[in-house]
N, C-alpha and C positions, 0 to 999 in steps of 0.2 A: 504494500500500500504506500502511496505517496503522501507525504505530509509537508506542509509549508511551515517554515519557522517565521513567525511574525514579530516584528519589533516596531513600535510606534506607528502601527497601522499599515506597515509595508512588509512585503515578503522579502526576507533577506537571504533565504536559502531554501532548497527543496531537498528532502531526505526520503529514503526508502526505509520503512520501519514496520515491523509486524504488529505494533501497537501493544505488545505484551512484554517483550524483552525489556529488562531493566535498562533504561536510558533516560537521561535528563537533557532537555534542551539547554542551550547557553543561558546563563543568568540574565534576567531582564527581557526574556522572550517567551512566547507561547507557541504551542504547536497545534495546528488545525489540519485535519484530514482533508485532502483535496478530493472533491466529488469525482466519481468516474466520468470520463468523457469531457472534463473541464480543462481548459487551458489556463494554467496558473504558472507564472514565471517570476524570477527575481525582479523586483520592482513593482509587481502587481500590488494593488491596494487590498486591504481587508478592513471593511467598515461595517459595523452592525451585523456581523455574521455573513457578509457577502464579499466574495472576491471581485475585484474590478481590474480593469486594464491598467498597465503601468502608465505613469505620466508620459505624455508625448514631449519630445524635445522641441525647443522653440524653432519656429520657422526660420530658415536662412533667407535673408533678403536677396 
């Protein structure tokens, strides 16, 4: 299963974890299982229980 490591409302890493093996995420972060079929990547947002797209870079003039 894939899990997102969340820090300050943003995905900072993705890990594979069985959900039961003794493992702790880094201090100051939380872990949320990524729903099957969803695209979630580093930089994606996580607000009110919902993953969102990562912020877009500014447009180049």
